[in-house]
C-alpha positions in Angstrom: -27.2 -102.1 -149.1 -23.9 -104.1 -149.0 -23.1 -107.0 -151.2 -23.2 -110.3 -149.4 -20.0 -112.3 -149.2 -20.1 -115.7 -147.6 -17.6 -116.7 -144.9 -16.3 -120.3 -144.6 -18.4 -120.6 -141.4 -21.6 -119.7 -143.3 -21.3 -122.4 -145.9 -23.5 -125.5 -145.5 -22.8 -128.4 -147.8 -25.3 -131.1 -148.6 -24.9 -134.5 -150.3 -27.0 -135.0 -153.4 -27.4 -138.2 -155.4 -28.4 -138.1 -159.1 -29.4 -141.2 -161.2 -28.1 -140.5 -164.7 -29.9 -143.4 -166.4 -31.5 -142.1 -169.6 -30.5 -138.4 -169.0 -28.9 -136.3 -171.7 -25.2 -135.8 -171.2 -24.8 -132.1 -171.7 -27.9 -131.1 -169.8 -26.9 -133.3 -166.9 -23.4 -131.9 -166.9 -24.6 -128.3 -166.8 -26.9 -129.0 -163.8 -24.0 -130.8 -162.0 -21.6 -127.9 -162.7 -24.0 -125.4 -161.3 -24.6 -127.5 -158.1 -20.9 -128.0 -157.7 -20.2 -124.3 -157.8 -23.2 -123.5 -155.5 -24.9 -121.2 -158.0 -28.3 -122.6 -157.0 -27.9 -121.1 -153.5 -28.9 -117.6 -152.5 -25.6 -117.4 -150.6 -23.4 -118.0 -153.7 -20.1 -116.3 -153.5 -17.8 -116.6 -156.6 -14.5 -116.9 -154.8 -15.7 -119.5 -152.2 -16.4 -123.2 -152.5 -20.1 -123.1 -151.5 -21.3 -126.0 -153.7 -22.6 -129.4 -152.6 -21.2 -132.9 -152.8 -22.7 -134.7 -155.7 -22.9 -138.5 -156.3 -23.8 -139.7 -159.8 -24.9 -143.3 -160.3 -25.6 -145.2 -163.5 -23.2 -142.9 -165.5 -22.7 -145.7 -168.1 -26.4 -145.3 -169.0 -26.3 -141.6 -169.9 -27.6 -140.7 -173.4 -26.4 -138.4 -176.1 -28.5 -137.0 -179.0 -27.8 -137.3 -182.7 -24.7 -139.0 -184.0 -22.4 -137.8 -181.2 -21.5 -141.4 -180.2 -19.7 -141.9 -183.6 -18.9 -138.3 -184.6 -17.6 -136.6 -181.5 -14.1 -137.5 -180.3 -11.9 -136.7 -177.4 -8.3 -135.8 -178.3 -5.2 -136.0 -176.2 -1.4 -135.9 -176.9 1.1 -138.3 -175.5 4.0 -135.8 -175.5 5.8 -137.5 -178.4 6.0 -136.2 -181.9 2.9 -137.3 -183.8 1.4 -138.6 -180.6 -2.1 -137.1 -181.0 -4.7 -139.7 -180.0 -8.5 -139.8 -180.3 -11.4 -141.8 -179.1 -15.1 -141.6 -180.0 -17.7 -141.0 -177.3 -19.2 -144.4 -178.1 -15.9 -146.1 -177.5 -15.6 -144.3 -174.1 -19.1 -145.3 -173.0 -18.4 -148.9 -174.0 -15.0 -149.1 -172.3 -14.0 -150.0 -168.8 -14.4 -146.5 -167.4 -17.6 -145.0 -169.0 -17.9 -142.4 -166.2 -15.0 -140.4 -167.7 -17.2 -139.0 -170.4 -19.4 -137.3 -167.8 -16.4 -136.3 -165.7 -14.8 -134.5 -168.6 -18.1 -132.8 -169.6 -18.5 -131.4 -166.1 -14.8 -130.5 -165.7 -15.0 -128.3 -168.8 -18.0 -126.4 -167.3 -16.3 -125.6 -164.0 -13.8 -122.8 -163.8 -10.1 -123.6 -164.3 -7.8 -123.0 -161.5 -7.4 -124.0 -157.8 -11.1 -123.3 -156.9 -12.4 -125.4 -159.8 -10.0 -128.3 -159.0 -11.2 -128.2 -155.4 -14.9 -128.2 -156.5 -14.3 -131.2 -158.8 -13.1 -133.3 -155.8 -16.7 -133.0 -154.5 -18.0 -134.9 -157.6 -18.3 -138.7 -157.2 -19.3 -140.6 -160.4 -20.0 -144.3 -160.5 -20.8 -146.4 -163.7 -23.2 -148.7 -161.8 -26.0 -148.3 -159.2 -23.8 -149.0 -156.1 -21.9 -146.3 -154.3 -20.0 -146.2 -150.9 -21.6 -143.0 -149.6 -24.8 -144.3 -147.9 -23.5 -143.0 -144.5 -23.8 -139.4 -145.8 -27.6 -139.9 -146.4 -27.7 -138.1 -149.7 -30.9 -136.4 -150.9 -32.1 -137.5 -154.3 -32.3 -134.9 -157.1 -34.7 -135.8 -159.8 -33.1 -134.2 -162.8 -35.5 -135.9 -165.3 -38.5 -134.1 -163.7 -36.9 -130.6 -163.9 -37.5 -130.4 -167.7 -38.9 -132.7 -170.3 -35.8 -132.3 -172.4 -33.5 -133.7 -169.7 -34.6 -137.2 -170.5 -36.0 -137.6 -174.0 -38.0 -140.5 -175.2 -37.4 -142.3 -178.5 -37.7 -140.1 -181.6 -41.0 -141.6 -182.7 -42.6 -141.0 -179.3 -41.3 -137.5 -179.0 -42.7 -136.5 -182.5 -46.1 -138.0 -181.7 -46.3 -136.1 -178.4 -45.4 -132.8 -180.0 -48.0 -133.2 -182.8 -50.7 -134.0 -180.2 -49.8 -130.9 -178.1 -49.8 -128.6 -181.1 -53.1 -129.9 -182.3 -54.7 -129.3 -178.9 -53.3 -125.8 -178.6 
């Protein structure tokens, strides 16, 4: 049996829309990265761009767990001596472009190089609920329903739910 290798004519791309409101940042980013690469398809070929187009709305309402809003920081260098800069995740989410936090998380999960840069152009992230891609008729992907951990409730509600499940088992 020969290994299947997709040709450009075999690749079918879909448009997918994801509502990021209340979803956990890292889990959402890993799902988006896999969809961008096309790893969810049976025709996945590592050297071809066989992923889908992804639209993410409400990126400003994405959640992080623990104290990451204050503790985790993004660093960059200006190119001048002593020019290292940092910004906390909370400051990025509260800024003018909160979608950059999700963009960087996905970018670091996609391979580096020409293919990864091409795949990243298929990701469209918007801070609010409006997007200009209605003509593509995107299918909705319900990430919160894939796994309970993708969208966690408040700490008190989660602890109570876990205790009830353990008592009944």
